[in-house]
Structure formats: structure tokens, C-alpha cells
Residue frames relative to the residue before (quaternion, step in Angstrom):
aa qw qx qy qz dx dy dz
M 1.0000 0.0000 0.0000 0.0000 0.00 0.00 0.00
N 0.5957 -0.5683 0.4344 0.3653 3.54 -1.12 0.74
D 0.4197 -0.7399 0.4619 0.2513 3.58 -0.73 1.03
R 0.5742 0.5613 -0.3932 0.4479 3.59 1.26 0.01
I 0.6138 0.5444 -0.3596 0.4444 3.59 1.20 -0.30
R 0.1374 -0.7883 0.5980 0.0465 3.56 -0.58 1.20
T 0.1598 -0.8020 0.5704 0.0774 3.55 -0.67 1.11
D 0.6292 0.5374 -0.3317 0.4531 3.58 1.31 -0.02
V 0.7234 0.3266 -0.2127 0.5699 3.60 1.29 -0.15
A 0.4658 -0.6803 0.4858 0.2903 3.57 -0.84 0.95
H 0.1423 -0.7856 0.5992 0.0600 3.55 -1.08 0.80
N 0.6345 -0.6011 0.3394 0.3478 3.53 -0.98 0.94
A 0.6775 0.5071 -0.3210 0.4252 3.61 0.74 -0.99
R 0.7017 0.4644 -0.2752 0.4650 3.57 0.97 -0.84
V 0.6305 0.5117 -0.3390 0.4751 3.61 1.05 -0.71
W 0.6235 0.5274 -0.3297 0.4737 3.57 1.01 -0.82
N 0.6212 0.5381 -0.3241 0.4684 3.57 1.03 -0.82
H 0.6382 0.5198 -0.3194 0.4697 3.58 1.00 -0.81
W 0.6659 0.4987 -0.3069 0.4622 3.61 0.92 -0.85
L 0.6845 0.4408 -0.2781 0.5097 3.58 1.19 -0.52
H 0.5094 -0.6777 0.3861 0.3637 3.57 1.36 0.29
G 0.3635 0.7216 -0.5035 0.3061 3.56 1.09 0.71
K 0.4575 -0.6946 0.4961 0.2492 3.55 -1.35 0.11
D 0.5771 0.6077 -0.3658 0.4048 3.59 1.29 -0.03
N 0.5366 0.5860 -0.4234 0.4351 3.55 0.55 1.20
Y 0.4224 -0.7028 0.5268 0.2241 3.53 -1.32 0.39
P 0.7057 -0.4540 0.3118 0.4457 3.61 -1.21 0.27
V 0.6419 0.5242 -0.3409 0.4439 3.62 0.95 -0.78
D 0.6350 0.5227 -0.3318 0.4620 3.60 1.05 -0.72
R 0.6645 0.4947 -0.3045 0.4701 3.57 0.98 -0.83
R 0.6343 0.5299 -0.3388 0.4495 3.60 0.98 -0.78
V 0.6920 0.4593 -0.2800 0.4815 3.57 0.83 -0.98
G 0.6557 0.5214 -0.3166 0.4449 3.58 0.92 -0.88
D 0.6754 0.4840 -0.2974 0.4702 3.58 0.95 -0.85
H 0.6223 0.5257 -0.3478 0.4641 3.59 1.04 -0.69
I 0.6537 0.4989 -0.3144 0.4743 3.59 0.97 -0.84
T 0.6123 0.5366 -0.3500 0.4632 3.59 1.04 -0.71
G 0.6336 0.5268 -0.3282 0.4619 3.58 1.07 -0.70
L 0.6825 0.4666 -0.2773 0.4895 3.56 1.08 -0.75
Y 0.7969 0.1168 0.0152 0.5926 3.53 1.05 -0.90
P 0.1980 -0.8701 0.4340 0.1237 3.58 0.46 1.24
S 0.6866 0.5013 -0.3046 0.4296 3.62 1.08 -0.51
I 0.3690 0.7593 -0.4854 0.2272 3.62 1.21 0.08
G 0.6231 0.5353 -0.3488 0.4512 3.62 1.02 -0.67
E 0.6341 0.5156 -0.3238 0.4766 3.57 1.07 -0.76
V 0.6030 0.5476 -0.3494 0.4631 3.59 1.07 -0.71
A 0.6702 0.5058 -0.3045 0.4498 3.58 0.84 -0.98
R 0.6937 0.4678 -0.2876 0.4661 3.57 0.89 -0.88
A 0.6380 0.5188 -0.3269 0.4659 3.60 1.04 -0.74
D 0.6217 0.5393 -0.3308 0.4617 3.57 1.05 -0.78
R 0.6719 0.4979 -0.2947 0.4624 3.57 0.94 -0.88
A 0.6592 0.4990 -0.3116 0.4684 3.58 0.97 -0.81
F 0.5925 0.5654 -0.3461 0.4576 3.58 1.11 -0.73
L 0.6189 0.5494 -0.3414 0.4457 3.59 0.96 -0.85
G 0.6758 0.5032 -0.3019 0.4460 3.58 0.84 -0.94
R 0.6694 0.4978 -0.3068 0.4582 3.59 0.93 -0.85
V 0.6718 0.5030 -0.3007 0.4531 3.56 0.96 -0.86
V 0.6624 0.4910 -0.3206 0.4663 3.60 0.83 -0.90
T 0.6145 0.5446 -0.3414 0.4575 3.59 1.03 -0.76
L 0.6771 0.4898 -0.2946 0.4635 3.58 0.86 -0.95
L 0.6942 0.4860 -0.2936 0.4424 3.59 0.82 -0.97
A 0.6906 0.4600 -0.2860 0.4792 3.59 0.99 -0.76
A 0.7551 0.4229 -0.2238 0.4483 3.58 0.80 -1.02
E 0.7927 0.3235 -0.1611 0.4909 3.59 0.90 -0.91
R 0.7568 0.3687 -0.2000 0.5013 3.58 1.04 -0.72
G 0.4228 -0.7507 0.4324 0.2659 3.59 1.26 -0.11
I 0.3749 0.7237 -0.5012 0.2907 3.60 1.17 0.42
R 0.1342 -0.8119 0.5678 0.0211 3.54 -0.93 0.99
Q 0.7047 0.3750 -0.2557 0.5452 3.58 1.30 0.16
F 0.0493 -0.8094 0.5836 -0.0425 3.54 -0.84 1.08
L 0.1024 -0.7651 0.6349 0.0320 3.56 -0.91 1.01
D 0.0783 -0.8330 0.5466 -0.0353 3.55 -0.15 1.38
I 0.0753 -0.8339 0.5465 -0.0199 3.57 -0.17 1.34
G 0.7762 0.1997 -0.2012 0.5632 3.56 -0.69 1.12
T 0.0159 0.8833 -0.4673 0.0335 3.49 1.07 0.93
G 0.2166 -0.7510 0.5817 0.2251 3.56 0.75 -1.04
L 0.6954 -0.4618 0.3398 0.4332 3.54 -1.30 -0.03
P 0.5414 -0.6288 0.4360 0.3484 3.60 -0.95 0.80
T 0.0219 0.7613 -0.6475 0.0257 3.52 -1.14 0.79
A 0.7400 -0.3617 0.2653 0.5012 3.61 -1.14 -0.39
E 0.8459 0.1729 -0.1276 0.4881 3.55 -1.23 0.57
N 0.1031 0.7905 -0.5849 0.1493 3.55 0.70 1.13
T 0.7247 -0.4661 0.2859 0.4193 3.55 -1.25 0.48
H 0.7133 0.4574 -0.2918 0.4436 3.61 0.75 -0.96
E 0.6154 0.5514 -0.3593 0.4337 3.59 1.08 -0.62
V 0.6633 0.4859 -0.2990 0.4843 3.57 0.97 -0.87
A 0.6962 0.4859 -0.2828 0.4464 3.58 0.81 -1.03
Q 0.7381 0.4334 -0.2528 0.4510 3.59 0.78 -0.98
R 0.5418 0.5745 -0.4140 0.4529 3.59 1.22 -0.24
L 0.7123 0.4215 -0.2378 0.5083 3.57 1.07 -0.78
A 0.7888 0.0462 0.0251 0.6125 3.57 1.02 -0.87
P 0.2872 -0.8235 0.4590 0.1697 3.60 0.06 1.27
D 0.6634 0.5059 -0.3170 0.4511 3.61 1.16 -0.44
S 0.3750 0.7416 -0.4850 0.2724 3.62 1.21 0.16
R 0.2244 -0.7507 0.6104 0.1167 3.53 -1.17 0.78
V 0.0516 -0.8112 0.5816 -0.0321 3.55 -0.82 1.05
V 0.0755 -0.7575 0.6468 0.0456 3.54 -1.00 0.91
Y 0.1913 -0.7642 0.6101 0.0848 3.53 -0.81 1.10
V 0.1106 -0.7893 0.6028 0.0384 3.56 -1.03 0.84
D 0.2468 0.7192 -0.6306 0.1556 3.54 -0.96 0.94
N 0.2656 -0.7824 0.5369 0.1704 3.58 -1.16 0.33
D 0.4888 0.6206 -0.4569 0.4090 3.55 1.18 0.59
P 0.4628 -0.7303 0.4164 0.2814 3.63 -0.59 1.06
I 0.6398 0.5079 -0.3556 0.4541 3.60 1.03 -0.59
V 0.5958 0.5312 -0.3549 0.4867 3.58 1.15 -0.58
L 0.6312 0.5513 -0.3238 0.4391 3.56 0.96 -0.91
A 0.6737 0.5051 -0.3016 0.4473 3.57 0.86 -0.96
H 0.6908 0.4669 -0.2813 0.4750 3.58 0.90 -0.90
A 0.6446 0.5389 -0.3347 0.4266 3.57 0.94 -0.86
R 0.6659 0.5067 -0.3151 0.4477 3.57 0.88 -0.88
A 0.6866 0.4827 -0.2852 0.4629 3.56 1.08 -0.67
L 0.8164 0.3469 -0.1219 0.4454 3.55 0.93 -0.95
L 0.7015 0.4768 -0.2836 0.4473 3.58 1.04 -0.68
T 0.1360 0.8186 -0.5380 0.1479 3.55 0.38 1.24
S 0.4627 -0.7303 0.4528 0.2178 3.52 -0.99 0.95
S 0.5540 -0.5000 0.5248 0.4095 3.48 -1.43 0.09
P 0.6297 -0.5476 0.3747 0.4040 3.63 -1.14 0.46
E 0.6996 0.4893 -0.2766 0.4412 3.59 1.01 -0.79
G 0.7445 0.3898 -0.2057 0.5015 3.58 1.12 -0.64
R 0.3384 -0.7147 0.5605 0.2459 3.52 -1.21 -0.52
T 0.0602 -0.7732 0.6310 0.0181 3.54 -1.07 0.81
E 0.0021 0.7990 -0.5996 0.0452 3.56 -0.76 1.07
Y 0.2494 -0.7395 0.6049 0.1584 3.53 -1.29 0.48
L 0.1386 -0.7952 0.5891 0.0374 3.56 -0.86 1.03
D 0.2634 -0.7457 0.5962 0.1385 3.55 -0.78 1.08
A 0.3466 0.7237 -0.5046 0.3185 3.56 -0.01 1.34
D 0.4610 -0.6913 0.5053 0.2329 3.53 -1.31 0.43
A 0.5197 -0.6563 0.4550 0.3036 3.58 -0.93 0.91
H 0.5923 0.5746 -0.3683 0.4282 3.60 1.18 -0.43
D 0.7227 0.3824 -0.2226 0.5309 3.61 1.26 -0.23
P 0.0565 -0.8530 0.5172 0.0413 3.61 0.50 1.11
R 0.6252 0.5367 -0.3554 0.4413 3.60 1.02 -0.64
G 0.6309 0.5197 -0.3263 0.4748 3.56 1.07 -0.72
I 0.6250 0.5262 -0.3329 0.4707 3.57 1.03 -0.78
L 0.6738 0.5069 -0.3048 0.4428 3.58 0.85 -0.96
R 0.6326 0.5134 -0.3397 0.4699 3.60 1.01 -0.72
A 0.7194 0.4876 -0.2583 0.4219 3.55 0.87 -0.99
V 0.6683 0.5195 -0.3249 0.4220 3.62 1.07 -0.56
R 0.5043 0.7203 -0.4043 0.2518 3.58 1.16 -0.49
P 0.6196 0.5313 -0.3891 0.4272 3.67 0.94 -0.50
T 0.7451 0.4024 -0.2059 0.4904 3.59 1.15 -0.62
L 0.7887 0.2616 -0.1251 0.5421 3.58 0.92 -0.89
D 0.3202 -0.7065 0.6013 0.1916 3.54 -1.12 0.78
L 0.2415 -0.8175 0.5074 0.1259 3.57 -0.24 1.27
G 0.5400 0.5786 -0.4164 0.4474 3.56 1.27 0.27
R 0.6942 0.3819 -0.2499 0.5566 3.57 1.34 -0.15
P 0.6657 -0.5406 0.3161 0.4059 3.62 -1.08 0.64
V 0.1085 -0.7668 0.6325 0.0131 3.50 -1.13 0.89
A 0.2723 -0.7084 0.6205 0.1974 3.57 -1.08 0.72
V 0.1692 -0.7727 0.6082 0.0667 3.57 -0.62 1.19
I 0.1090 -0.8230 0.5575 -0.0002 3.56 -0.43 1.27
M 0.0412 0.7942 -0.6001 0.0862 3.58 -0.68 1.16
L 0.0740 0.8217 -0.5561 0.1003 3.55 0.34 1.27
G 0.8584 -0.0479 0.0085 0.5106 3.55 -0.70 1.11
I 0.5269 0.6365 -0.4165 0.3791 3.59 1.00 0.72
L 0.6484 0.5241 -0.3405 0.4348 3.62 0.98 -0.73
N 0.5647 0.5947 -0.3824 0.4256 3.61 1.22 -0.33
F 0.6524 0.4660 -0.3209 0.5042 3.60 1.28 -0.16
V 0.5769 0.4718 -0.3919 0.5394 3.57 1.31 0.21
L 0.2819 -0.8449 0.4284 0.1523 3.53 0.02 1.33
D 0.6935 0.4322 -0.2671 0.5108 3.59 1.09 -0.65
T 0.4167 -0.7443 0.4614 0.2439 3.59 -0.56 1.14
D 0.6262 0.5257 -0.3492 0.4578 3.60 1.00 -0.70
E 0.6424 0.5011 -0.3294 0.4772 3.59 1.00 -0.76
A 0.6329 0.5298 -0.3381 0.4522 3.59 0.96 -0.81
R 0.6441 0.5056 -0.3195 0.4770 3.60 0.97 -0.84
S 0.6516 0.5263 -0.3152 0.4462 3.57 0.96 -0.86
I 0.6193 0.5368 -0.3380 0.4627 3.60 1.01 -0.80
V 0.6718 0.4918 -0.2972 0.4675 3.57 0.86 -0.97
R 0.6663 0.5136 -0.3089 0.4436 3.58 0.88 -0.95
T 0.6358 0.5289 -0.3284 0.4562 3.60 0.98 -0.82
L 0.6744 0.4914 -0.2967 0.4644 3.57 0.92 -0.89
M 0.7290 0.4427 -0.2565 0.4547 3.58 0.80 -0.99
D 0.5875 0.5588 -0.3730 0.4512 3.60 1.15 -0.47
A 0.6883 0.5122 -0.2729 0.4352 3.59 1.15 -0.64
V 0.7110 0.4145 -0.2528 0.5087 3.60 1.24 -0.23
P 0.5389 -0.6823 0.4001 0.2899 3.60 -1.07 0.69
P 0.6952 -0.4149 0.3567 0.4662 3.58 -1.30 0.07
G 0.7014 0.3990 -0.3377 0.4845 3.54 -1.06 0.84
S 0.5418 0.5911 -0.4025 0.4415 3.57 1.29 -0.18
A 0.2528 -0.7804 0.5589 0.1218 3.56 -1.22 0.46
L 0.2163 -0.7184 0.6427 0.1551 3.51 -1.31 0.52
V 0.0941 -0.7825 0.6153 0.0150 3.56 -0.84 1.05
V 0.0010 0.8240 -0.5617 0.0743 3.57 -0.63 1.15
T 0.0451 0.7098 -0.6997 -0.0683 3.50 -1.29 0.57
H 0.0042 -0.8036 0.5918 -0.0634 3.56 -1.14 0.68
P 0.4301 -0.6994 0.5001 0.2753 3.62 -0.88 0.86
T 0.1101 -0.7909 0.6019 0.0104 3.51 -1.24 0.62
L 0.4375 -0.6415 0.5482 0.3107 3.53 -1.32 0.26
E 0.5510 0.5709 -0.3899 0.4673 3.55 1.36 0.02
L 0.7335 0.4298 -0.2912 0.4387 3.60 -1.30 -0.21
G 0.6881 -0.4708 0.2794 0.4762 3.58 1.09 0.63
G 0.5214 0.6863 -0.3749 0.3415 3.57 1.28 0.28
E 0.2384 0.8053 -0.5193 0.1584 3.60 1.13 0.44
G 0.6232 0.5626 -0.3329 0.4292 3.57 1.13 -0.67
N 0.4997 0.6625 -0.4078 0.3810 3.54 1.28 -0.28
K 0.5929 0.6214 -0.3715 0.3527 3.58 1.05 -0.77
E 0.7019 0.4400 -0.2665 0.4926 3.59 0.81 -0.99
A 0.6393 0.5343 -0.3274 0.4457 3.58 1.00 -0.82
M 0.6724 0.4867 -0.3016 0.4692 3.60 0.96 -0.84
A 0.6118 0.5354 -0.3519 0.4638 3.59 1.06 -0.70
F 0.6449 0.5021 -0.3177 0.4807 3.60 0.98 -0.83
W 0.6241 0.5447 -0.3334 0.4502 3.58 0.96 -0.89
N 0.7127 0.4787 -0.2756 0.4323 3.57 0.74 -1.03
E 0.6656 0.4732 -0.3051 0.4899 3.59 1.21 -0.35
N 0.8101 0.3174 -0.1071 0.4812 3.59 1.13 -0.63
A 0.7874 0.2511 -0.1195 0.5501 3.61 1.20 -0.15
T 0.2868 -0.7427 0.5843 0.1573 3.52 -1.36 0.10
P 0.6104 -0.2083 -0.7638 -0.0242 1.59 -2.13 1.34
P 0.6426 -0.5204 0.3749 0.4191 3.62 -1.22 0.31
I 0.2296 -0.7935 0.5615 0.0477 3.52 -1.17 0.78
R 0.0538 -0.7772 0.6229 0.0712 3.56 -1.29 0.32
A 0.4066 -0.6614 0.5683 0.2728 3.53 -1.32 0.40
R 0.1169 -0.7661 0.6211 0.1173 3.56 -1.31 0.24
T 0.5452 -0.6029 0.4743 0.3381 3.54 -1.31 0.39
G 0.6636 -0.4878 0.3841 0.4173 3.52 -1.30 0.25
A 0.6343 0.5302 -0.3321 0.4542 3.59 1.04 -0.76
E 0.6518 0.5034 -0.3224 0.4667 3.60 0.95 -0.81
I 0.6646 0.4987 -0.3033 0.4665 3.57 0.95 -0.87
T 0.6127 0.5454 -0.3424 0.4582 3.58 1.04 -0.74
S 0.6274 0.5627 -0.3425 0.4153 3.59 1.04 -0.73
F 0.5695 0.5832 -0.3913 0.4270 3.61 1.18 -0.39
L 0.7179 0.4363 -0.2341 0.4894 3.58 1.20 -0.52
D 0.2653 0.7820 -0.5197 0.2192 3.58 1.23 0.38
G 0.8057 0.2621 -0.2106 0.4877 3.55 -0.95 0.92
L 0.6567 0.4728 -0.3083 0.5001 3.58 1.28 -0.07
E 0.4615 -0.6213 0.5462 0.3204 3.55 -1.27 0.41
I 0.2382 -0.7907 0.5496 0.1265 3.57 -0.41 1.22
L 0.3670 -0.7503 0.5106 0.2042 3.57 -0.62 1.13
E 0.5630 -0.5836 0.4671 0.3524 3.54 -1.19 0.62
P 0.5940 -0.1310 -0.7895 -0.0820 1.59 -2.14 1.32
G 0.7071 -0.4597 0.2694 0.4648 3.60 1.11 0.53
V 0.6868 -0.4041 0.3669 0.4800 3.55 -1.20 -0.66
V 0.1669 0.7999 -0.5355 0.2135 3.55 -0.14 1.36
S 0.6816 -0.3928 0.3740 0.4912 3.55 -1.27 -0.02
C 0.5081 -0.6827 0.4182 0.3177 3.59 -0.73 1.02
A 0.5854 0.5778 -0.3734 0.4291 3.60 1.15 -0.49
R 0.7476 0.3866 -0.1977 0.5026 3.57 1.16 -0.64
W 0.4704 0.6301 -0.4742 0.3960 3.58 1.21 0.42
R 0.8253 -0.2551 0.1054 0.4926 3.54 -0.35 1.37
P 0.0687 0.8221 -0.5611 0.0672 3.61 0.68 1.04
D 0.6021 -0.5293 0.4476 0.3962 3.54 -1.26 0.37
P 0.4713 -0.6969 0.4519 0.2965 3.63 -0.63 1.06
A 0.6050 0.5778 -0.3584 0.4143 3.57 1.10 -0.62
D 0.6653 0.5093 -0.3020 0.4548 3.59 1.19 -0.47
G 0.4672 -0.6626 0.4599 0.3621 3.60 1.23 -0.13
E 0.6707 -0.4637 0.3730 0.4427 3.57 -1.27 -0.35
P 0.2698 -0.7996 0.5077 0.1736 3.63 -0.28 1.18
A 0.5518 -0.5724 0.4821 0.3680 3.54 -1.23 0.46
P 0.4814 -0.6665 0.4695 0.3219 3.61 -0.96 0.74
V 0.1834 -0.7252 0.6456 0.1537 3.53 -1.28 0.49
A 0.5432 -0.6462 0.4376 0.3097 3.57 -1.19 0.59
Q 0.5102 0.5640 -0.4521 0.4660 3.53 0.69 1.21
Y 0.2772 -0.7675 0.5556 0.1596 3.57 -0.48 1.18
G 0.0577 -0.7667 0.6378 0.0454 3.52 -1.21 0.62
A 0.1020 0.7917 -0.5962 0.0859 3.56 -1.08 0.73
V 0.1607 -0.7455 0.6386 0.1032 3.53 -1.31 0.48
G 0.0424 -0.7818 0.6220 0.0092 3.56 -0.91 0.97
V 0.2238 -0.7696 0.5877 0.1101 3.56 -1.04 0.83
K 0.4307 -0.7066 0.5016 0.2522 3.57 -0.91 0.94
P 0.3539 -0.7637 0.4958 0.2139 3.60 -0.62 1.05
């Protein structure tokens, strides 16, 4: 087994997989995940709402905005309706680069994240804390002279310093042209998420990597200089939901999309 894979410490990608009812996790991930569910019972709803938000956003960017390149940072373990599946169903020539630095994610991604014949899907073993390294590594697959959707779902919450998180976003968005998009989700103690505080404290004592919540104002600051698409920075469950589903209950996870002018 890869010596980077720790089976004695819970890891975010595997715990998230457990909350999505996946099978790619270890007993320690299930124990920690179930304990957090006890502290914060809606965490499973957050995970599912975050995943559904991804599908709606990729659909909009591919179908309405004509974006054909996606840089998905903090991929997590593959599950249903991954970024490339949604994008390439609408536009088979879409190119997608997934970025994560967990070895178990890497192993699964290489096996499961296969491209359409017309497009391309690649996996990059890299750290979100190193945006310049990511930008160098994506160049064989993505043309940074053409619009790119930079997807950062539930990843900036693992960058504990807010100034550093802003800098990471700015470095990435400075490297892509007008028409590019930034897609963000982020946990919060707002939106009914007060229970997140105890759950995050438990997480930081028992799992990796450490995490933090942010306010809506802090999350909005990540989109400075971008045109924030309606309905703005809102609970990801309420970002352009399918009208057939009615008005969904909010979850304590902000979601937003900004487009570079």
C-alpha cells in the first residue's frame, strides 16, 4: 500500500465519500464521519447539496457560457456526475483537469475518470496551496488563453489563513482570460450552521487536514473583481435549484459563481 495512505487517521476525501454513501473509506473515516453527523446531523445534506450544486454549475457554464475547459481543484473521490461527465455530456470536446493530493484519490481517479474520445480528462497530483505549480502543470491539457472554469468546492476551507486563500484564488484567476469562471463552495457557521463549530473542533482533533468556517462576507471577498452571477453568494442548495424540486431547505454551505470580466 502507498505509504502516504493513512488508514489510522480519518481523511476528508474518504469521510466525504462516506457521507455520500460511497464505499471508498476506512473504519476510521466512518467512525469520525458518524460522530460528526451526531454533532451536526445535516452534514450529509450539505455533502449532497454541494454535489448537486456542482452539476448545476457545470451545466450552466458548458451550455450557456460555452466554457470547454474545467480545472477542478480538490476533486475528492470520484462519485456519480463528476465534472467531466456533466461537461462532456453537453460538450464532448470539453477538457477537464482534476487536482488533488491524496494518494487514494489519485488511484481511484486514474482508474475511473476516463474522458470522452473527443475531449480529455487528466488528473494532477498537486496541492491547492501551490497555485503556480498547478498552473504550470495544467498547460499540456488546458489552453490558458481560452476561458477556464476554476472549480474550488469545499477546498478553501482547508486553507486556514484567509489572506493566503485570497492569494491562491487571485493567482489562479489572474492566469486565465476574460470569460473564465470561479466556482466556490465553503462551510459556514451562518445559514443555520452553528452546529458546525463543535463538529469542526472535533474534526481538527481527530482527522486531517484541519478545517475552518468563514462568513458570507469573507467568502464573497474571494470573488473580488469578478461578476458574481445571480443569485449571488447563497446556500449552495439555493443556487439556481431545479424548479421542479421546489424551494430547497438551505444548508450551511455557501455557493457562488463569479465570471471574469
